[in-house]
N, CA, C and O atoms as a MOPAC input file, in Angstrom:
PM7 MOZYME 1SCF
protein

 N    -39.65600 1   -48.99600 1   -41.74900 1
 C    -39.90100 1   -49.52600 1   -40.42200 1
 C    -40.11000 1   -51.03400 1   -40.51800 1
 O    -40.74000 1   -51.51700 1   -41.45900 1
 N    -39.58300 1   -51.77800 1   -39.54600 1
 C    -39.76900 1   -53.22400 1   -39.53000 1
 C    -41.23600 1   -53.55000 1   -39.27500 1
 O    -41.80800 1   -53.14700 1   -38.26300 1
 N    -41.82900 1   -54.27900 1   -40.19900 1
 C    -43.22100 1   -54.66900 1   -40.05500 1
 C    -43.29900 1   -56.17800 1   -40.11300 1
 O    -42.71800 1   -56.79300 1   -41.00800 1
 N    -44.01100 1   -56.79100 1   -39.16800 1
 C    -44.13400 1   -58.24500 1   -39.21200 1
 C    -44.85900 1   -58.66400 1   -40.48500 1
 O    -45.84000 1   -58.03700 1   -40.88600 1
 N    -44.36900 1   -59.72700 1   -41.11600 1
 C    -44.96300 1   -60.17600 1   -42.36300 1
 C    -45.71400 1   -61.48000 1   -42.21500 1
 O    -46.41200 1   -61.88300 1   -43.14500 1
 N    -45.60200 1   -62.15100 1   -41.09100 1
 C    -46.28100 1   -63.43400 1   -40.91700 1
 C    -46.75500 1   -63.56700 1   -39.48100 1
 O    -46.22000 1   -62.94200 1   -38.56500 1
 N    -47.74700 1   -64.37800 1   -39.31400 1
 C    -48.24800 1   -64.67900 1   -37.98500 1
 C    -48.12500 1   -66.17300 1   -37.76300 1
 O    -48.47300 1   -66.96600 1   -38.63800 1
 N    -47.64000 1   -66.55300 1   -36.61900 1
 C    -47.51900 1   -67.96100 1   -36.28300 1
 C    -48.90800 1   -68.46700 1   -35.90800 1
 O    -49.59600 1   -67.86400 1   -35.08500 1
 N    -49.31000 1   -69.56900 1   -36.51300 1
 C    -50.61300 1   -70.15800 1   -36.21600 1
 C    -50.47300 1   -71.66400 1   -36.12400 1
 O    -49.40900 1   -72.22500 1   -36.38400 1
 N    -51.55400 1   -72.29800 1   -35.75300 1
 C    -51.63000 1   -73.75900 1   -35.76700 1
 C    -50.63700 1   -74.42700 1   -34.84200 1
 O    -50.33800 1   -73.93400 1   -33.75400 1
 N    -50.13600 1   -75.55100 1   -35.29600 1
 C    -49.24000 1   -76.36700 1   -34.48000 1
 C    -47.95400 1   -75.64000 1   -34.07300 1
 O    -47.52200 1   -75.78800 1   -32.92900 1
 N    -47.31900 1   -74.85200 1   -34.97100 1
 C    -46.11900 1   -74.13100 1   -34.52400 1
 C    -46.41200 1   -73.17900 1   -33.35600 1
 O    -45.59600 1   -73.05400 1   -32.44300 1
 N    -47.56000 1   -72.51400 1   -33.38100 1
 C    -47.92100 1   -71.62600 1   -32.27100 1
 C    -48.11500 1   -72.43000 1   -30.99300 1
 O    -47.64400 1   -72.03200 1   -29.92800 1
 N    -48.80000 1   -73.55000 1   -31.09500 1
 C    -48.99800 1   -74.41400 1   -29.92800 1
 C    -47.65700 1   -74.85600 1   -29.35700 1
 O    -47.45700 1   -74.82200 1   -28.14300 1
 N    -46.73400 1   -75.27100 1   -30.22800 1
 C    -45.42000 1   -75.72300 1   -29.75800 1
 C    -44.63700 1   -74.58500 1   -29.10300 1
 O    -43.98400 1   -74.79400 1   -28.08100 1
 N    -44.69600 1   -73.38800 1   -29.67800 1
 C    -43.98900 1   -72.25200 1   -29.08000 1
 C    -44.55700 1   -71.90500 1   -27.70600 1
 O    -43.80400 1   -71.58100 1   -26.78800 1
 N    -45.86500 1   -71.97100 1   -27.56300 1
 C    -46.46700 1   -71.67300 1   -26.26500 1
 C    -46.16400 1   -72.77600 1   -25.24800 1
 O    -45.94700 1   -72.49100 1   -24.07000 1
 N    -46.14900 1   -74.03500 1   -25.70000 1
 C    -45.77700 1   -75.13400 1   -24.80200 1
 C    -44.31100 1   -75.03300 1   -24.38800 1
 O    -43.96100 1   -75.36700 1   -23.25600 1
 N    -43.45400 1   -74.57500 1   -25.30100 1
 C    -42.05200 1   -74.33100 1   -24.94500 1
 C    -41.96300 1   -73.29300 1   -23.83300 1
 O    -41.16700 1   -73.43800 1   -22.90400 1
 N    -42.77700 1   -72.24900 1   -23.92800 1
 C    -42.81100 1   -71.23900 1   -22.87200 1
 C    -43.21800 1   -71.83800 1   -21.54600 1
 O    -42.61500 1   -71.54100 1   -20.51500 1
 N    -44.23900 1   -72.68200 1   -21.56400 1
 C    -44.69800 1   -73.33700 1   -20.33600 1
 C    -43.60500 1   -74.25300 1   -19.77100 1
 O    -43.38600 1   -74.29600 1   -18.56100 1
 N    -42.92400 1   -74.98100 1   -20.65900 1
 C    -41.83000 1   -75.85300 1   -20.21900 1
 C    -40.68800 1   -75.03600 1   -19.63600 1
 O    -40.07400 1   -75.44700 1   -18.65100 1
 N    -40.39600 1   -73.88600 1   -20.23100 1
 C    -39.34200 1   -73.00400 1   -19.72300 1
 C    -39.70400 1   -72.50300 1   -18.33100 1
 O    -38.86400 1   -72.49900 1   -17.43000 1
 N    -40.94900 1   -72.08200 1   -18.15500 1
 C    -41.41600 1   -71.63000 1   -16.84100 1
 C    -41.24800 1   -72.73700 1   -15.81000 1
 O    -40.69700 1   -72.50500 1   -14.73400 1
 N    -41.71600 1   -73.93500 1   -16.12900 1
 C    -41.64300 1   -75.05300 1   -15.18700 1
 C    -40.19400 1   -75.42500 1   -14.86300 1
 O    -39.84900 1   -75.62000 1   -13.69800 1
 N    -39.35300 1   -75.52300 1   -15.88500 1
 C    -37.95600 1   -75.90800 1   -15.66200 1
 C    -37.22400 1   -74.86500 1   -14.82400 1
 O    -36.45300 1   -75.21700 1   -13.93200 1
 N    -37.46000 1   -73.58700 1   -15.10200 1
 C    -36.78600 1   -72.53000 1   -14.33900 1
 C    -37.27000 1   -72.51200 1   -12.88900 1
 O    -36.47500 1   -72.29600 1   -11.97500 1
 N    -38.55200 1   -72.73500 1   -12.67400 1
 C    -39.08300 1   -72.75900 1   -11.30300 1
 C    -38.52000 1   -73.95000 1   -10.53600 1
 O    -38.16400 1   -73.81900 1    -9.36500 1
 N    -38.43700 1   -75.09900 1   -11.18100 1
 C    -37.87300 1   -76.29000 1   -10.53100 1
 C    -36.39000 1   -76.06900 1   -10.23100 1
 O    -35.92400 1   -76.39200 1    -9.13800 1
 N    -35.65400 1   -75.52500 1   -11.18700 1
 C    -34.22900 1   -75.25000 1   -10.96600 1
 C    -34.04300 1   -74.24400 1    -9.83900 1
 O    -33.12500 1   -74.37900 1    -9.03000 1
 N    -34.90800 1   -73.24000 1    -9.78200 1
 C    -34.86100 1   -72.25000 1    -8.70100 1
 C    -35.04600 1   -72.94000 1    -7.35000 1
 O    -34.33600 1   -72.63900 1    -6.39100 1
 N    -35.99400 1   -73.85800 1    -7.28100 1
 C    -36.24100 1   -74.59000 1    -6.03600 1
 C    -35.05300 1   -75.47600 1    -5.68300 1
 O    -34.61700 1   -75.50000 1    -4.53200 1
 N    -34.53200 1   -76.20000 1    -6.65800 1
 C    -33.38900 1   -77.08800 1    -6.40900 1
 C    -32.13500 1   -76.31400 1    -6.01200 1
 O    -31.27700 1   -76.82200 1    -5.29000 1
 N    -32.04700 1   -75.06800 1    -6.49900 1
 C    -30.90400 1   -74.22300 1    -6.14700 1
 C    -31.09000 1   -73.56600 1    -4.78000 1
 O    -30.22800 1   -72.81200 1    -4.32700 1
 N    -32.20600 1   -73.85100 1    -4.13100 1
 C    -32.44600 1   -73.27800 1    -2.80900 1
 C    -32.90700 1   -71.83600 1    -2.84900 1
 O    -32.76000 1   -71.10600 1    -1.86900 1
 N    -33.47000 1   -71.41800 1    -3.98400 1
 C    -33.94700 1   -70.04400 1    -4.11700 1
 C    -35.11400 1   -69.74300 1    -3.18600 1
 O    -35.85800 1   -70.64200 1    -2.79200 1
 N    -35.26100 1   -68.49500 1    -2.84800 1
 C    -36.33200 1   -68.03300 1    -1.96700 1
 C    -37.62200 1   -67.84500 1    -2.76500 1
 O    -37.63300 1   -67.14100 1    -3.77500 1
 N    -38.71100 1   -68.47800 1    -2.31000 1
 C    -39.99000 1   -68.32100 1    -2.99800 1
 C    -40.59600 1   -66.94000 1    -2.79700 1
 O    -41.18900 1   -66.41000 1    -3.73600 1
 N    -40.48100 1   -66.33200 1    -1.62600 1
 C    -40.96900 1   -64.94500 1    -1.51900 1
 C    -40.20600 1   -64.00700 1    -2.47000 1
 O    -40.80400 1   -63.11800 1    -3.07600 1
 N    -38.90100 1   -64.20500 1    -2.59600 1
 C    -38.11600 1   -63.38500 1    -3.51900 1
 C    -38.51800 1   -63.68500 1    -4.97400 1
 O    -38.55300 1   -62.78100 1    -5.80900 1
 N    -38.81800 1   -64.94500 1    -5.26800 1
 C    -39.30900 1   -65.32500 1    -6.58900 1
 C    -40.55800 1   -64.50200 1    -6.93000 1
 O    -40.67400 1   -63.94800 1    -8.02300 1
 N    -41.48400 1   -64.43700 1    -5.97200 1
 C    -42.72800 1   -63.68700 1    -6.18800 1
 C    -42.45600 1   -62.20000 1    -6.41000 1
 O    -43.09200 1   -61.56800 1    -7.25300 1
 N    -41.52100 1   -61.64900 1    -5.65800 1
 C    -41.19800 1   -60.22200 1    -5.78100 1
 C    -40.53800 1   -59.91900 1    -7.12100 1
 O    -40.84800 1   -58.90800 1    -7.75100 1
 N    -39.63500 1   -60.78500 1    -7.55900 1
 C    -38.86700 1   -60.53900 1    -8.78800 1
 C    -39.59600 1   -60.94500 1   -10.06400 1
 O    -39.21700 1   -60.51600 1   -11.15400 1
 N    -40.63500 1   -61.76600 1    -9.94300 1
 C    -41.24500 1   -62.38900 1   -11.11700 1
 C    -41.71400 1   -61.38400 1   -12.17000 1
 O    -41.50500 1   -61.61300 1   -13.36100 1
 N    -42.32800 1   -60.30000 1   -11.77200 1
 C    -42.84000 1   -59.32700 1   -12.74000 1
 C    -41.87200 1   -58.18000 1   -13.02800 1
 O    -42.18700 1   -57.28500 1   -13.81300 1
 N    -40.70400 1   -58.20200 1   -12.40200 1
 C    -39.72000 1   -57.14000 1   -12.59000 1
 C    -39.37100 1   -56.87200 1   -14.06400 1
 O    -39.25500 1   -55.70600 1   -14.44300 1
 N    -39.19900 1   -57.89700 1   -14.90700 1
 C    -38.87000 1   -57.60900 1   -16.30900 1
 C    -39.91700 1   -56.75500 1   -17.03100 1
 O    -39.60600 1   -56.09200 1   -18.02100 1
 N    -41.15000 1   -56.77300 1   -16.53500 1
 C    -42.19500 1   -55.98200 1   -17.18600 1
 C    -42.02100 1   -54.48500 1   -16.98400 1
 O    -42.69500 1   -53.69300 1   -17.64300 1
 N    -41.13300 1   -54.08300 1   -16.08700 1
 C    -40.83100 1   -52.65400 1   -15.96300 1
 C    -40.23500 1   -52.11100 1   -17.26000 1
 O    -40.25800 1   -50.90400 1   -17.50300 1
 N    -39.70300 1   -53.00400 1   -18.08800 1
 C    -39.14400 1   -52.57900 1   -19.37700 1
 C    -40.21200 1   -51.96700 1   -20.27900 1
 O    -39.88800 1   -51.24900 1   -21.22500 1
 N    -41.48300 1   -52.24600 1   -19.99200 1
 C    -42.55700 1   -51.64200 1   -20.79000 1
 C    -42.57900 1   -50.12300 1   -20.63800 1
 O    -43.17800 1   -49.42500 1   -21.45600 1
 N    -41.93300 1   -49.61300 1   -19.60200 1
 C    -41.84800 1   -48.16200 1   -19.44200 1
 C    -41.10100 1   -47.51800 1   -20.61200 1
 O    -41.24200 1   -46.32000 1   -20.85900 1
 N    -40.31400 1   -48.30800 1   -21.32500 1
 C    -39.62300 1   -47.81300 1   -22.50800 1
 C    -40.58500 1   -47.29100 1   -23.55800 1
 O    -40.21400 1   -46.45600 1   -24.38300 1
 N    -41.81200 1   -47.77600 1   -23.53300 1
 C    -42.81200 1   -47.30200 1   -24.49500 1
 C    -43.18000 1   -45.84400 1   -24.26200 1
 O    -43.77100 1   -45.21000 1   -25.13600 1
 N    -42.84300 1   -45.30600 1   -23.10600 1
 C    -43.06900 1   -43.88100 1   -22.86100 1
 C    -42.20300 1   -43.03100 1   -23.79300 1
 O    -42.53100 1   -41.87700 1   -24.06700 1
 N    -41.10800 1   -43.59900 1   -24.27400 1
 C    -40.20900 1   -42.90300 1   -25.20500 1
 C    -40.54600 1   -43.22800 1   -26.65900 1
 O    -39.84600 1   -42.77800 1   -27.56700 1
 N    -41.59500 1   -43.99300 1   -26.89000 1
 C    -42.01300 1   -44.33100 1   -28.24500 1
 C    -41.92600 1   -45.81500 1   -28.50800 1
 O    -41.31300 1   -46.55400 1   -27.73700 1
 N    -42.54400 1   -46.26400 1   -29.61000 1
 C    -42.59900 1   -47.69900 1   -29.89100 1
 C    -41.24400 1   -48.33900 1   -30.19800 1
 O    -41.02400 1   -49.49600 1   -29.83900 1
 N    -40.34300 1   -47.62400 1   -30.84600 1
 C    -39.02900 1   -48.20400 1   -31.14900 1
 C    -38.22800 1   -48.42100 1   -29.86200 1
 O    -37.65200 1   -49.49000 1   -29.65700 1
 N    -38.19600 1   -47.40400 1   -29.00000 1
 C    -37.48200 1   -47.52800 1   -27.72200 1
 C    -38.15600 1   -48.56700 1   -26.83000 1
 O    -37.48900 1   -49.33400 1   -26.13500 1
 N    -39.47300 1   -48.58000 1   -26.85900 1
 C    -40.21300 1   -49.54100 1   -26.04800 1
 C    -39.93300 1   -50.96600 1   -26.46700 1
 O    -39.71500 1   -51.83700 1   -25.62400 1
 N    -39.93900 1   -51.20900 1   -27.77700 1
 C    -39.66300 1   -52.55700 1   -28.27600 1
 C    -38.24100 1   -52.98500 1   -27.90800 1
 O    -38.02000 1   -54.13000 1   -27.51400 1
 N    -37.28800 1   -52.08000 1   -28.03400 1
 C    -35.90400 1   -52.39900 1   -27.68500 1
 C    -35.78700 1   -52.75500 1   -26.20000 1
 O    -35.18900 1   -53.77100 1   -25.84500 1
 N    -36.35700 1   -51.92000 1   -25.34500 1
 C    -36.29700 1   -52.17000 1   -23.89800 1
 C    -36.99500 1   -53.48400 1   -23.54600 1
 O    -36.46000 1   -54.29500 1   -22.79000 1
 N    -38.18200 1   -53.68400 1   -24.09500 1
 C    -38.94100 1   -54.90100 1   -23.80700 1
 C    -38.16500 1   -56.13100 1   -24.27100 1
 O    -38.04700 1   -57.10900 1   -23.53100 1
 N    -37.63700 1   -56.08500 1   -25.49300 1
 C    -36.92600 1   -57.24100 1   -26.03500 1
 C    -35.64600 1   -57.55200 1   -25.26800 1
 O    -35.29300 1   -58.72000 1   -25.10000 1
 N    -34.94900 1   -56.51700 1   -24.80300 1
 C    -33.74900 1   -56.76500 1   -23.98300 1
 C    -34.11400 1   -57.46700 1   -22.68100 1
 O    -33.35600 1   -58.30200 1   -22.18700 1
 N    -35.26900 1   -57.12800 1   -22.13100 1
 C    -35.69500 1   -57.72700 1   -20.86000 1
 C    -36.41700 1   -59.05800 1   -21.05000 1
 O    -36.62100 1   -59.78800 1   -20.08000 1
 N    -36.80800 1   -59.38600 1   -22.28300 1
 C    -37.59300 1   -60.59700 1   -22.51600 1
 C    -36.93900 1   -61.56000 1   -23.50400 1
 O    -37.60600 1   -62.41800 1   -24.08200 1
 N    -35.64900 1   -61.41300 1   -23.69000 1
 C    -34.85600 1   -62.35500 1   -24.47100 1
 C    -34.08500 1   -63.20000 1   -23.46700 1
 O    -33.76700 1   -62.72000 1   -22.37900 1
 N    -33.78300 1   -64.42600 1   -23.80500 1
 C    -33.03900 1   -65.29000 1   -22.88400 1
 C    -31.56400 1   -64.90600 1   -22.77600 1
 O    -30.86600 1   -65.41800 1   -21.90100 1
 N    -31.08100 1   -64.03300 1   -23.63000 1
 C    -29.67200 1   -63.66600 1   -23.62300 1
 C    -29.24100 1   -63.02800 1   -22.29600 1
 O    -28.25400 1   -63.45500 1   -21.69700 1
 N    -29.96500 1   -62.02500 1   -21.84400 1
 C    -29.57000 1   -61.31700 1   -20.61400 1
 C    -29.59400 1   -62.23400 1   -19.38400 1
 O    -28.61200 1   -62.25300 1   -18.64100 1
 N    -30.67300 1   -62.99700 1   -19.13200 1
 C    -30.62000 1   -63.87400 1   -17.95600 1
 C    -29.56500 1   -64.97200 1   -18.07700 1
 O    -29.04100 1   -65.44000 1   -17.06600 1
 N    -29.25200 1   -65.38500 1   -19.30100 1
 C    -28.18000 1   -66.37200 1   -19.46900 1
 C    -26.83900 1   -65.77300 1   -19.06000 1
 O    -26.03200 1   -66.43500 1   -18.40900 1
 N    -26.60200 1   -64.51700 1   -19.44200 1
 C    -25.35900 1   -63.84700 1   -19.04800 1
 C    -25.30400 1   -63.62500 1   -17.53700 1
 O    -24.26900 1   -63.84600 1   -16.90800 1
 N    -26.41800 1   -63.18900 1   -16.96200 1
 C    -26.46800 1   -62.96000 1   -15.51000 1
 C    -26.28700 1   -64.28800 1   -14.76500 1
 O    -25.52000 1   -64.36400 1   -13.80500 1
 N    -26.99200 1   -65.32800 1   -15.21000 1
 C    -26.85600 1   -66.63500 1   -14.56700 1
 C    -25.45000 1   -67.19200 1   -14.71100 1
 O    -24.90200 1   -67.76500 1   -13.76900 1
 N    -24.86700 1   -67.02200 1   -15.89700 1
 C    -23.48700 1   -67.48100 1   -16.10600 1
 C    -22.50700 1   -66.75400 1   -15.20300 1
 O    -21.58000 1   -67.35900 1   -14.66400 1
 N    -22.71500 1   -65.44900 1   -15.03900 1
 C    -21.84800 1   -64.67700 1   -14.13600 1
 C    -22.01700 1   -65.16400 1   -12.70300 1
 O    -21.04600 1   -65.25600 1   -11.95200 1
 N    -23.25700 1   -65.47400 1   -12.32900 1
 C    -23.50200 1   -65.99800 1   -10.98500 1
 C    -22.83100 1   -67.33600 1   -10.76100 1
 O    -22.26800 1   -67.59000 1    -9.69600 1
 N    -22.89200 1   -68.19400 1   -11.77300 1
 C    -22.22700 1   -69.50000 1   -11.65800 1
 C    -20.71100 1   -69.33500 1   -11.59100 1
 O    -20.04100 1   -70.01300 1   -10.81200 1
 N    -20.17400 1   -68.43200 1   -12.41200 1
 C    -18.72200 1   -68.22400 1   -12.45900 1
 C    -18.18400 1   -67.66800 1   -11.15000 1
 O    -17.05500 1   -67.96600 1   -10.76100 1
 N    -18.98400 1   -66.86400 1   -10.47500 1
 C    -18.52500 1   -66.24300 1    -9.22700 1
 C    -19.02100 1   -66.97100 1    -7.98500 1
 O    -18.66600 1   -66.60800 1    -6.86400 1
 N    -19.84300 1   -68.00000 1    -8.18400 1
 C    -20.38400 1   -68.73400 1    -7.05000 1
 C    -21.45200 1   -67.96500 1    -6.29700 1
 O    -21.71800 1   -68.26300 1    -5.13200 1
 N    -22.06900 1   -66.98500 1    -6.93500 1
 C    -23.09800 1   -66.16800 1    -6.30000 1
 C    -24.46000 1   -66.80500 1    -6.53800 1
 O    -25.06700 1   -66.62400 1    -7.59400 1
 N    -24.93500 1   -67.55500 1    -5.54100 1
 C    -26.19100 1   -68.29500 1    -5.67700 1
 C    -27.39600 1   -67.37500 1    -5.84300 1
 O    -28.34500 1   -67.73000 1    -6.54100 1
 N    -27.37700 1   -66.21300 1    -5.22400 1
 C    -28.50000 1   -65.28000 1    -5.33700 1
 C    -28.63400 1   -64.76900 1    -6.77100 1
 O    -29.74500 1   -64.57300 1    -7.26300 1
 N    -27.51000 1   -64.55500 1    -7.43200 1
 C    -27.53700 1   -64.09400 1    -8.81800 1
 C    -28.08800 1   -65.18400 1    -9.72300 1
 O    -28.86200 1   -64.89900 1   -10.63700 1
 N    -27.70000 1   -66.42200 1    -9.48000 1
 C    -28.22100 1   -67.54900 1   -10.26300 1
 C    -29.72100 1   -67.67600 1   -10.03600 1
 O    -30.47500 1   -67.86700 1   -10.99000 1
 N    -30.15900 1   -67.57300 1    -8.79500 1
 C    -31.58800 1   -67.67300 1    -8.48100 1
 C    -32.37600 1   -66.55200 1    -9.16400 1
 O    -33.46200 1   -66.79200 1    -9.69200 1
 N    -31.84200 1   -65.34400 1    -9.15500 1
 C    -32.51100 1   -64.21300 1    -9.81400 1
 C    -32.61100 1   -64.45600 1   -11.31900 1
 O    -33.63900 1   -64.15700 1   -11.92500 1
 N    -31.56300 1   -64.99000 1   -11.91900 1
 C    -31.59000 1   -65.28400 1   -13.35500 1
 C    -32.64900 1   -66.34300 1   -13.66500 1
 O    -33.31000 1   -66.27100 1   -14.70100 1
 N    -32.81300 1   -67.31000 1   -12.78600 1
 C    -33.83100 1   -68.34400 1   -12.99500 1
 C    -35.23400 1   -67.76500 1   -12.89100 1
 O    -36.12700 1   -68.19000 1   -13.62300 1
 N    -35.44400 1   -66.81500 1   -12.00600 1
 C    -36.74500 1   -66.14000 1   -11.91800 1
 C    -37.00400 1   -65.40000 1   -13.22600 1
 O    -38.11900 1   -65.42000 1   -13.74600 1
 N    -35.98200 1   -64.75400 1   -13.75000 1
 C    -36.08500 1   -64.00600 1   -15.00300 1
 C    -36.47400 1   -64.93700 1   -16.15200 1
 O    -37.34700 1   -64.61300 1   -16.95700 1
 N    -35.81500 1   -66.09600 1   -16.21800 1
 C    -36.13300 1   -67.08300 1   -17.25700 1
 C    -37.56800 1   -67.58400 1   -17.08600 1
 O    -38.28200 1   -67.77000 1   -18.07100 1
 N    -37.98700 1   -67.80100 1   -15.84600 1
 C    -39.35900 1   -68.24100 1   -15.58500 1
 C    -40.35800 1   -67.20200 1   -16.08900 1
 O    -41.38400 1   -67.55700 1   -16.66800 1
 N    -40.06400 1   -65.93300 1   -15.87200 1
 C    -40.94800 1   -64.87200 1   -16.33800 1
 C    -41.06600 1   -64.89600 1   -17.86500 1
 O    -42.16500 1   -64.77500 1   -18.40600 1
 N    -39.95500 1   -65.04800 1   -18.54300 1
 C    -39.97200 1   -65.09300 1   -20.00700 1
 C    -40.81400 1   -66.27900 1   -20.47900 1
 O    -41.61500 1   -66.14700 1   -21.40400 1
 N    -40.63400 1   -67.42400 1   -19.84700 1
 C    -41.43700 1   -68.59900 1   -20.19600 1
 C    -42.91900 1   -68.36200 1   -19.98200 1
 O    -43.74000 1   -68.76300 1   -20.80700 1
 N    -43.26600 1   -67.71100 1   -18.88100 1
 C    -44.65800 1   -67.38800 1   -18.57500 1
 C    -45.25500 1   -66.50500 1   -19.67000 1
 O    -46.34600 1   -66.77200 1   -20.17500 1
 N    -44.52400 1   -65.45400 1   -20.02600 1
 C    -45.00600 1   -64.54500 1   -21.07400 1
 C    -45.20800 1   -65.28300 1   -22.39900 1
 O    -46.22300 1   -65.09700 1   -23.07000 1
 N    -44.24600 1   -66.11500 1   -22.76600 1
 C    -44.34600 1   -66.82800 1   -24.03700 1
 C    -45.50600 1   -67.81700 1   -24.00800 1
 O    -46.19400 1   -67.99000 1   -25.01400 1
 N    -45.73300 1   -68.46900 1   -22.86700 1
 C    -46.85800 1   -69.39700 1   -22.75100 1
 C    -48.18800 1   -68.67200 1   -22.94600 1
 O    -49.14400 1   -69.24600 1   -23.46800 1
 N    -48.24400 1   -67.41200 1   -22.52600 1
 C    -49.46000 1   -66.61400 1   -22.68900 1
 C    -49.57200 1   -65.98800 1   -24.07700 1
 O    -50.59700 1   -65.39200 1   -24.41000 1
 N    -48.52200 1   -66.12300 1   -24.88700 1
 C    -48.55800 1   -65.58800 1   -26.24100 1
 C    -47.92900 1   -64.22000 1   -26.40500 1
 O    -48.06500 1   -63.59300 1   -27.45500 1
 N    -47.23600 1   -63.74800 1   -25.36700 1
 C    -46.55200 1   -62.46000 1   -25.46700 1
 C    -45.14000 1   -62.70500 1   -25.97300 1
 O    -44.29800 1   -63.26100 1   -25.26800 1
 N    -44.89700 1   -62.28200 1   -27.19900 1
 C    -43.60100 1   -62.51100 1   -27.80400 1
 C    -42.74600 1   -61.26100 1   -27.82700 1
 O    -43.12000 1   -60.21700 1   -27.29200 1
 N    -41.59900 1   -61.39000 1   -28.45300 1
 C    -40.70400 1   -60.24900 1   -28.64000 1
 C    -41.40600 1   -59.23600 1   -29.54200 1
 O    -42.15000 1   -59.61100 1   -30.44900 1
 N    -41.16600 1   -57.96000 1   -29.28700 1
 C    -41.92400 1   -56.89500 1   -29.94000 1
 C    -41.23900 1   -56.37300 1   -31.19600 1
 O    -40.01300 1   -56.32100 1   -31.29300 1
 N    -42.07400 1   -55.98900 1   -32.14900 1
 C    -41.62300 1   -55.24200 1   -33.30900 1
 C    -41.75800 1   -53.75700 1   -32.98700 1
 O    -42.59700 1   -53.38600 1   -32.16600 1
 N    -40.96000 1   -52.90300 1   -33.60900 1
 C    -41.00600 1   -51.47200 1   -33.28800 1
 C    -42.24700 1   -50.75100 1   -33.81100 1
 O    -42.36000 1   -49.53400 1   -33.66400 1
 N    -43.16700 1   -51.47900 1   -34.41100 1
 C    -44.39600 1   -50.85700 1   -34.90300 1
 C    -45.41100 1   -50.63800 1   -33.78700 1
 O    -46.35800 1   -49.87100 1   -33.95900 1
 N    -45.22800 1   -51.30200 1   -32.64600 1
 C    -46.14200 1   -51.12900 1   -31.52500 1
 C    -46.13300 1   -52.33500 1   -30.61500 1
 O    -45.66300 1   -53.40900 1   -30.99000 1
 N    -46.65100 1   -52.15300 1   -29.42200 1
 C    -46.61200 1   -53.17900 1   -28.38400 1
 C    -47.31000 1   -54.47100 1   -28.80100 1
 O    -46.87500 1   -55.55500 1   -28.41400 1
 N    -48.37100 1   -54.37400 1   -29.57500 1
 C    -49.15500 1   -55.56800 1   -29.89300 1
 C    -48.55500 1   -56.41300 1   -31.01200 1
 O    -48.98700 1   -57.54800 1   -31.21100 1
 N    -47.57700 1   -55.89800 1   -31.74400 1
 C    -46.95100 1   -56.64600 1   -32.84200 1
 C    -45.78500 1   -57.46300 1   -32.29600 1
 O    -44.74800 1   -56.90400 1   -31.94000 1
 N    -45.95100 1   -58.79400 1   -32.22700 1
 C    -44.92400 1   -59.65300 1   -31.64800 1
 C    -44.53600 1   -60.78400 1   -32.60100 1
 O    -45.20700 1   -61.03200 1   -33.60300 1
 N    -43.45600 1   -61.44900 1   -32.27000 1
 C    -43.00800 1   -62.56900 1   -33.09900 1
 C    -43.95500 1   -63.75900 1   -33.01700 1
 O    -43.86000 1   -64.67900 1   -33.82900 1
 N    -44.86300 1   -63.75300 1   -32.05200 1
 C    -45.85900 1   -64.81700 1   -31.93400 1
 C    -47.19600 1   -64.42100 1   -32.54800 1
 O    -48.16800 1   -65.17100 1   -32.46000 1
 N    -47.24800 1   -63.25300 1   -33.16400 1
 C    -48.48100 1   -62.76600 1   -33.75800 1
 C    -48.92500 1   -61.49400 1   -33.05900 1
 O    -48.25200 1   -61.00200 1   -32.15300 1
 N    -50.04800 1   -60.97200 1   -33.48000 1
 C    -50.56500 1   -59.73500 1   -32.91400 1
 C    -51.34000 1   -60.02300 1   -31.63900 1
 O    -52.25600 1   -60.84600 1   -31.63400 1
 N    -50.97800 1   -59.35100 1   -30.57000 1
 C    -51.67500 1   -59.51600 1   -29.29900 1
 C    -53.08000 1   -58.94700 1   -29.44900 1
 O    -53.26800 1   -57.85000 1   -29.97600 1
 N    -54.05100 1   -59.70000 1   -28.98400 1
 C    -55.42700 1   -59.23200 1   -29.03400 1
 C    -56.16100 1   -59.65300 1   -30.29100 1
 O    -57.37400 1   -59.46700 1   -30.38900 1
 N    -55.44700 1   -60.21800 1   -31.25600 1
 C    -56.08700 1   -60.71400 1   -32.47600 1
 C    -56.59800 1   -62.11100 1   -32.21200 1
 O    -55.87500 1   -62.97000 1   -31.70700 1
 N    -57.81700 1   -62.32100 1   -32.55000 1
 C    -58.41100 1   -63.65700 1   -32.37600 1
 C    -57.80800 1   -64.58200 1   -33.42600 1
 O    -57.97500 1   -64.37100 1   -34.62800 1
 N    -57.11300 1   -65.59900 1   -32.96000 1
 C    -56.48700 1   -66.55900 1   -33.86500 1
 C    -57.21100 1   -67.89600 1   -33.75500 1
 O    -57.79000 1   -68.20600 1   -32.71400 1
 N    -57.18000 1   -68.67100 1   -34.80400 1
 C    -57.76100 1   -70.00600 1   -34.70800 1
 C    -57.02600 1   -70.82700 1   -33.64800 1
 O    -55.82000 1   -70.66900 1   -33.45900 1
 N    -57.74800 1   -71.69000 1   -32.97000 1
 C    -57.12600 1   -72.56300 1   -31.97500 1
 C    -56.06000 1   -73.41400 1   -32.64000 1
 O    -56.24900 1   -73.89600 1   -33.75700 1
 N    -54.92700 1   -73.60100 1   -31.94800 1
 C    -53.88000 1   -74.45500 1   -32.51200 1
 C    -54.40100 1   -75.87400 1   -32.73000 1
 O    -55.07300 1   -76.43200 1   -31.86200 1
 N    -54.09400 1   -76.44900 1   -33.87700 1
 C    -54.47500 1   -77.81400 1   -34.18900 1
 C    -53.29200 1   -78.72800 1   -33.93600 1
 O    -52.16000 1   -78.42300 1   -34.31000 1
 N    -53.56600 1   -79.83200 1   -33.30700 1
 C    -52.50200 1   -80.78600 1   -32.99800 1
 C    -52.29200 1   -81.73800 1   -34.13400 1
 O    -51.43300 1   -82.61600 1   -34.05300 1

């Protein structure tokens, strides 16, 4: 079974979380500039978290579902399809999705390992880590 062997700490962790915050901000600004609906933004913002239902089928299925919904690959494909077809609503939805991923990463929720929900590429959720040093 894939087991995480390292935990991100210190300055790299701080930079990864700041990247998440920057992603959230950039996606929200792009959503606004694209004329996206803010009420729809609010409705769609937590939608990717429905992927956590995959954990009902076990940790391996849960990690796969969560990672598919929390990787930038899927919203990039959806946004690209929206741009290619001129579908502004699809582009706006993809930007909300990217904003959600940035929000999660800023909070320290990373991509999951199949060992369980708390094992992520950013470290173990719920583990007290030393404050990032600048």
